[in-house]
C-alpha positions in Angstrom: 11.9 17.1 -6.4 13.1 14.3 -5.2 12.7 10.8 -7.2 12.9 7.0 -5.8 13.1 3.5 -6.7 11.1 1.1 -6.0 12.1 -2.9 -6.3 9.9 -5.8 -5.6 11.6 -6.5 -1.6 13.1 -9.9 -1.4 13.5 -11.4 2.2 16.4 -10.2 3.2 14.6 -6.5 2.6 12.2 -7.8 4.4 13.8 -8.5 7.1 15.4 -5.1 7.1 12.0 -3.4 7.0 11.4 -5.3 10.2 14.2 -3.3 12.2 12.6 -0.2 11.7 9.1 -0.6 10.9 8.4 -1.5 14.9 9.8 2.1 15.3 6.9 3.2 18.4 5.9 6.6 15.5 5.5 4.3 12.9 3.1 1.9 14.0 1.2 5.0 16.2 0.0 5.4 12.7 0.2 1.7 11.2 -1.3 0.3 14.1 0.3 -1.0 17.3 -0.7 -4.5 15.8 1.0 -4.4 12.0 3.3 -6.8 11.1 5.7 -7.2 7.8 3.8 -10.5 6.5 2.4 -11.6 3.4 -1.3 -11.0 3.7 -3.4 -14.2 2.8 -5.9 -14.8 0.2 -8.7 -12.6 1.7 -11.8 -10.7 -0.2 -12.7 -7.0 -0.8 -15.0 -4.7 -1.9 -15.0 -2.1 -3.6 -18.4 0.2 -4.5 -20.3 -2.5 -3.2 -19.2 -5.2 -5.4 -17.5 -8.3 -3.7 -13.6 -9.1 -4.9 -11.3 -11.3 -5.0 -7.6 -11.6 -3.5 -5.3 -11.5 -6.8 -1.6 -11.2 -5.4 0.5 -9.0 -3.2 3.2 -7.0 -4.4 6.2 -5.7 -1.8 8.4 -2.7 -3.0 11.0 -1.0 -1.5 13.3 2.2 -1.7 16.8 1.2 -1.3 19.0 5.2 -0.4 22.2 5.1 -2.1 23.4 6.7 0.6 22.0 4.3 3.4 22.9 0.7 1.7 20.9 -1.0 4.3 17.8 -1.6 5.6 15.5 -0.3 3.3 14.6 3.4 3.4 10.9 2.9 2.4 8.2 0.3 2.0 5.2 0.1 0.1 2.8 -2.9 -0.1 -0.6 -3.2 -2.4 -3.3 -6.2 -1.7 -4.8 -6.4 -5.8 -8.1 -7.9 -5.5 -10.3 -8.0 -8.9 -13.8 -9.3 -10.4 -14.1 -13.0 -10.1 -14.2 -14.4 -13.4 -17.4 -16.6 -14.3 -17.7 -19.4 -12.2 -15.2 -18.3 -9.6 -17.5 -17.6 -5.9 -16.1 -15.2 -3.5 -16.1 -16.4 0.0 -13.4 -15.6 2.9 -10.4 -16.8 1.7 -10.0 -17.9 -2.1 -8.0 -20.9 -3.7 -5.2 -20.5 -5.1 -6.3 -21.3 -8.0 -9.4 -18.4 -8.1 -9.3 -16.4 -11.2 -10.0 -12.8 -11.4 -10.6 -10.2 -14.0 -10.3 -6.6 -14.7 -10.9 -4.3 -13.2 -8.1 -4.4 -10.5 -8.0 -2.6 -7.3 -5.2 -2.2 -5.0 -5.2 -1.6 -1.0 -2.6 0.4 -0.5 0.2 1.2 2.4 3.8 2.8 2.6 5.9 3.8 5.5 9.6 5.4 5.3 12.1 4.6 7.9 11.6 7.5 10.6 15.4 9.2 10.3 14.7 9.7 7.0 11.0 11.4 7.9 12.6 14.7 6.5 14.4 13.5 3.2 11.2 13.7 1.5 10.9 10.2 0.1 7.4 9.8 1.1 6.7 12.4 -1.7 8.8 10.3 -4.4 7.6 6.9 -3.2 3.5 7.6 -3.7 3.7 8.4 -7.2 6.6 5.9 -8.1 4.2 3.0 -6.5 1.3 4.1 -8.4 3.9 4.0 -11.6 5.2 0.5 -10.7 4.9 -2.1 -13.6 3.9 -4.7 -11.4 0.5 -2.7 -10.2 0.2 -1.1 -13.8 -2.9 -2.7 -14.2 -5.2 -1.3 -11.3 -7.4 0.9 -11.6 -8.1 2.1 -7.6 -6.1 2.8 -5.7 -7.4 2.4 -1.8 -5.4 4.0 1.2 -6.5 4.1 4.6 -4.6 7.1 6.6 -6.3 8.6 10.0 -6.7 12.3 10.2 -4.1 13.1 12.9 -1.7 11.4 10.3 -0.8 15.2 8.4 2.3 13.8 6.6 0.9 10.9 5.3 -2.3 12.6 3.9 -0.3 15.5 2.3 1.5 13.1 0.8 -1.5 11.2 -0.6 -2.8 14.3 -1.7 -0.1 15.5 -3.6 0.0 12.6 -5.5 -4.0 12.5 -6.5 -5.5 11.2 -3.6 -9.0 12.3 -2.7 -10.5 11.8 0.6 -13.9 9.0 0.0 -17.0 11.8 -0.2 -18.3 9.9 3.5 -14.9 9.6 5.3 -15.2 11.4 8.6 -13.8 14.6 9.4 -11.6 12.4 12.2 -10.2 9.3 12.7 -9.5 6.8 9.9 -10.3 8.2 6.2 -10.4 6.4 2.6 -8.1 8.2 0.5 -9.2 6.7 -3.5 -6.9 7.6 -6.6 -8.1 6.2 -9.8 -6.4 6.3 -12.9 
């Protein structure tokens, strides 16, 4: 089985990812308006509980055979339970405090010319085990039902479709530690 090393993305890495993430076949699954940016300090909900944005972790895979740009990108927006006295609004102040349990909304993409290299199969388990995400208990990934490659990668890593997920269209997958 292939293995990859996920590293924290630098500004140059993100510029490299920006050169390929706009490929039409990649945007088909990410959405036409997808941009590589740091998400705002927004809020989320998990199992009916409002959660606040704690941080965003952006990671890349560099392949030794391909120096630049990175061959894969993964992003995890981490959310937590508001600490006592913290009000969860539409956006969060920089000093808002959150506690465990944490959950993360994740997305991942592999450079189009590397789709047959099994990078995705190695990328998702590496993402789940990354030190920056060690305290995350639940990972969520939205996957289009027609995106068979991404669905297989997520399921092989242990993600399961939410019970109420529609059979077609956008489905939410969950991984729980």
